[in-house]
Phi, psi and omega in degrees: 000326177299321179298318181296314182296322184286332189246351181229147178241123179247017185100154186299320184295311183290317180298323178296319179292318179297322178296320179295317179296318180300315180296322179295318180295319179298315181294319180296313182292329180280317188257331184225061184298336181295337178294328180290344178299328177296324178292329177299319178288331175297316178297321178299320177298321177299319180296318180297316178299317180298326180296326177297321182287339173296321178293328175297320179295321183285313181228079190297316187293315182291330186253020180293344177300333178298319179294321181298314179289330174297321178292322176300317180297321179298320179296320182288345178298323185298304179295327180296317181298317183283321181288307180294322180298324179295312184285334178268005177059042177278143176301143182301326179297320179296319179297320180294320177300317178298322179296327179297328176300319179292318182295307182291325177297317179297316181299315181297312181295324180295318179298314180295320180299318179293324178293323177292321177297320178294321177297319179299315180296321179294321179293320179299315179299319181289318185288339179291349179261003181280089183272123179233110177051053177066008177235134176272121178261118183266147177156177182261126177055053181283140174262190184289352181240025175070014172287146181235184182294334182274326182225105189225028176279173182300329186264003179273079186233032182239133171243143183237134177284125181279133182295323187295327185231359177059036179239143173283128178237146179292327178196170182293327179295319178299317179299310185294330181277339183258339183251157180265349183258167177280144178289146176243153181257152176284133180281162182299331179291347181254009184291350176268001177279144179275097183236007180243133185238130173280122182287343181279317183237357179071021175290133177260135184235154172281163178296317181303320179290313185298323184300337185245008181262144173252351177207167182292133180291342181264310186253355179066015177292133183293141174262159178284115183296336181286349179298335180298338177288348182249003184303328184293345176284338186245325188234146175297141180289000000 
């Protein structure tokens, strides 16, 4: 900062403020270095936030919630800058500069969010043409055995017909991200309906049968035992 003050002129008002800030930092680091420890954790917080956005880049549709909360944070910058700036006696120009971070940050995140929404709509249109054995299996990045982007292990080979829309989905996350309505569960009186599909051999099973099976009754392909933790999304308890 000393280099900037010595070699650049931003006007008397700004240079005077920068000089004041520079002297304060020198005094803090010389006499109260432990106060700077708080800034070290602040930098650490920046790194953690950045890591969330890496996941948005890798799996944009599933992690678009990060952008949504990022936009909320950008909006909150404005009242925070003016309220905290007033009590901390920050120059009004400095407060306005901080507000610009919120404004431009919101615009950038909103543009990216809209692009992800467009990607989602394009994928939905494409995936609606994925015909498997006379049944359309809906979901994101489905392979030939109904595995999707959310569940893609060797044993994730089950698709379930959703009661609310009468469509086979690879998983509940795919349904919630592709549909505008809330998912509904099959009632116990409907447990004899064939609404479960084996992605390996296309065998259709009743709910009553599937709830107690560890593998497909036709091809013996193993099912994911952890799926039982998600049964309440599809079937009444």
